[in-house]
N, C-alpha and C positions, 0 to 999 in steps of 0.2 A: 504493500500498500504505499502511495507517496503523496505528501502534503504540499499543494502548490499555493502561491500569491498570485493571482491574476493581475494585479497592478504591478508588480515586479516578478515577473514569472521566473520562479527557480524552485528547486526542489528541495524541502526541508526535513522530510520524514519519509523513511522507506520500511515498510513491514510486509511479510511475506509468509505462507504456510511452508510446510517442509518440501513440498514437491506438488505438481500437477496444476491444472485448471484453478481460478476461483470462480466460484459461479455466483454466488450470492452476497450481498450487502444490505445490513439493515442498521438504521440508528435507534438507539433507546429513545423513548418518549423525552427525556430530559436532554437529550444531546450529549451525554457523557460517555456512552460507550457506542462503540461500532462493533457489529457481529460479522464475520466473513465466513462464508461457507464454501470448502474446498474438496477438490478430488482426492484429497489425502484423507479422507474420511473423519475429518475434524471440522468443527466450529469453533473460533476464536473470538473472544471478547476482549477489545481493545479500548484502553482510554483515550478518549480526544480531548485536545490535542497532543497530549505527551507521547501518546504511542507505547505507553506501558501496557504489557499484557497482563490481563485480570485473569483470565481462566481458558483452558483448554478443554472443550467438550469432546468426549470421545465414546465410543460404544458402538458407533455405527458400523454396518457391514457393508458398505458401499459408498459411492461417491455422494456426498452433502450439495445437493442442487439449489437449496433455497431456504431463506431464515427470515423470521418476522418477530416483532416483540409485541405483547399485547397493549391496548392504549393506554394500560397504568405502569407497564413496565415489569409486571409481576411474574409474567410468564414468558418464554422466549420457544416457539416453535420451529422445527427443522425438518424438512422434506428432504427426502432421501430418494437415491435411484432404485433401491429395492422395493419402492412402492409403499413405504410406511412414513408416519411423520411422528417424530419425538417432540413431547411436551415438557420443558425444563422449567422448574422453578428457580428464578433468579434470586433468591434470598437463600436458599439450601443448595442450590445446583443438583438437585435430585429429578430425576425423571418421574414425571406425575402419570403420564399416558403414552402409550405407543399406539396411534391410531393407524388403521389398515381399511383396506375394502376396494383396492385397485386391482385390477387384472392384467393381463399380458398386454405389453407395449403395441401400440400400432405403427411403431416407427422402428426402424432397425439402424438408425444414426446410433453410433455407440456411446457419444456424448449426450445424447438427449434421452433420456431413460427415466422411468418411475415417476415419482411426482416432482413436478417442473418449478410449481409456483403455489405458493400459500400465502395467505393475508387473514389477519384478525378482523372482525367486524368492529366499527366505530362504538357498536352497543354492547361490546363483550364487558361484562361486570363480573370480575373475579372473586368478590366477597361472597361468602356462603351463606345465602339466605334460601328461602324455600322458592322465591320467584326468580333468582339470579341466573343466568345462562350466558355463556362466552362463546360466540359463534366463531369458528375458524373454517375457513374455505381452502381447498386444496384441489388443485387439477392436476391429472396425469395424462401420460401418453397413451394410457387405454381408452381415453375419451370420457372419462369420468370426472364429472366434479362432485366432491362431496363436502357437507356443510355438517363439521360436527359441534356439539356442544363440548367443549374440553374441561367443563368441570364436571361431566358424567363420563366422557369418552365415548357417547352415543351419536350417529349420525342424525341429524334434523332434516337434510335435504339430500336426495342424489338425483344428478341429472346426467344422462349420457348423449354426447354428440352422437348423432346416426353413424358416422363415417370416419371422423378424424380425431387425431390426438388433440389434447388441450394442452397449451404452452403458457398461458398466462392468465391471473385472475385479479380483480380487485372490486372492494365494496366502494359503493357511493358514500361520500361523508356523513349522511344521514342513516346509512345502514339499510336503506330500504331497496337497494338494487346492488346487483351483481353484473360484471361484465366478464366473459371467458373469450380469449383468443385463441383459434383452433389451428391446428396445422394437418391440412387436408393430404390424406394419403393416397397415391394412385393418380395424381394430376389434377383432381377437381379443385373448384373454387374453395378458398377460405373465408372465414367470416370472424368477426366479434360480435358475440351475442350478448345482448342486455335481458337480464332475468329478473323476475321479482324474487326478492331475498327472502320473502317468507315461505311462498309457494313453489319456487323453482319455474314458474310459467315464464315463457318466452314473451318479451316486450317488443324488441327490436333486433333484427338481424342485419349487421351492416357488412355489405361485401368488401373483400380484400383482394379479389382476383385471385389468380392462380400463384399466391404465395402464402407462406406461413404467417400468421399474426402472431408475432413474438412479444410485443408490448401494448399493453393497454393501462391508461390511467384516467380516473375522473379529476376535474379541476376541483379545487378546494371548494367552490360553490355549488359544486353538483350539477350545474347547468350543462357543462360540455364534458366531452369524452375525447381523449387523444389516443391514436391507435398508431402501430407502425408493423410494416412486413419487412420480409426477408429482401425485398429488393428495395428496401428504403423509402417505400411510399408511406409517408406520414400524413394523417388527417386528424382535424378535428370536427366532431360531431356536435351536433344539438341532441341533448339527450332526449328531450320531450319529443321531438318530432323524428328523430333518427336520421335528419337530412345533415349532409356534410356541410360544413361552414368554411373551413380554411383547410388548403393544402401546405404541408410542411415543405419549406424549399431549402436546399444546399445539403440534403443527406446524400452522401453517395457511399458506394462500397457496402450496402446492405443496411438495414435498420434491426436491431435485436432487443432493443429496451427502451422504454420512454418512461418519462416522470415529470410531474408539475412542481415547481417551487411552492413553498406555502401561501406566497401571496397571489399564485395564478399568473404572475406575468411573465415566466420563462418556463420552458420546456428543455429537458435534456435528452437527447436522442443518442443512444450508443450504436457505433457502426464498427467496421473492421480498422481498428487502429486509433479511432479517435472518437469524441463525443461533440455532436454539435447543440450548442446553446441557441434557442432560438425563441423569438418574440411570439409569445402564445397569441397575441390579438392578430397579428400580422402574417405569422408563418414564415417571416424572414429570418435569415442565418444573422446572428450577432458575433458568434466568436467560436472558433473551433478549437477545443481542448485537445492537444496531442500528448503523446507518450506512451500509449499503449501499442504494442506490436501485434496485436491480434484483436480477435472478437471482443466487444463490450459487451458482456452477457446481461448486466443489471446497472441500473442507476438510481440513487437516493440522496433526497436532499435532506439535510439535517432539519430539525423542526424550526429552528430560527431562521432557515434559508440561507445560513452564512456558508455552509459547507456542502460539496457534492460529493459524494462517495462513488465510485465505479468499480465493478468487478471485472476481471480479464482473462481471457484465455492464455494471456501470456504468461500466467501464474502471478500475476500482481492485482492487489485492488489499490485504488488511488484515491486520494481526498483532494479536492480542489477547494480553494476559497471562491465563492461567487458571490459577494453580496451584488443584489440586482441593480442597485442604483447605480453603484460603481461601474457596473459591466456595460449599462447603457450609457454611461457618461464616457466612458474609454471608447466604447465603439464610436459614438458620436466624434470624439475628438480625433479619431484615426481616419474619419471620411474626410478628406482634403480635396476629394475629386469626385467627379461622376465615374460609376462603374463602366468598362467597356463593354461593348457587345459579347464578346468571348466570355468575360467573367460573369455577365449576367446570364448566359447560358450554362456555364459552368456551377455556378454557386448557388443560384436562383432558381435555375431549371426553367427560364424564361425565354421565348424566342426572340424576345425584343425587350429593351429595359424599360422600366415603369418610369 
């Protein structure tokens, strides 16, 4: 993992796992910890920004694909390539539940197997009362979405895509909706599907053409949804109508992850070797973050929006300093001329300059 300052770009911290890809990154709700999930079958908890190693979580039998904290930080869920999810207590560092229910993968890609994405609901309440529930959603390459109540370890909702594996999942900020991104197997179209988080019924199916939908993210106000597919085709959608609003420009070399910053002004899209910081309103590229040497599988902003963490198949996770106002000012200060036609075509994917 590497820590950068965008105003004076330089590396100030490097952290790595023992070997292999880094698949997942997640900040704790207070922003003090960063969890990284790796191919070495461990999840490591780091203190931010010191880089001190707090805990190494072991006991997994396969690659750790994804990790996420509960809204109060009491729980940490970890999704594995073996098709299980382990839920840890962050006070005792003991496993509370090992969740299962996934079948055989529909993908034969060796580095995309099992449970590939998990997210806690904003409505998760970890206190033990008769009415408390803590929903956790997980999706797998067998095509299943399962929502468990992690307080009991029992499934609340099960949904299966009829023909595709599922690669990404997110709850809306109010916890009433879920979105899943699928990976069509056999050459069919792919979709991002919005579901009712209580019933599992389909609300909208958003087309992604013939490309796996690797990343999905709701805006902080819940009104919009960002998606990105394997070819780097990124879009922002209106959640209520299911209609596209904005196309995201400047994404090249594929698209593998996407996330909003807490204010909803920026999108971070992970590609092959870099991350694009994009104006969420206009869809225009603001700044490319370089450093990764391979696919950027996950992106996550810290709760205050200061840091952006990225997980890469180059064996590193990196943390960038990304204050939104400074970034916008930096971009404007560097714009000393109009873009050439070639630059508009390359970075904005526009036939003519706006």
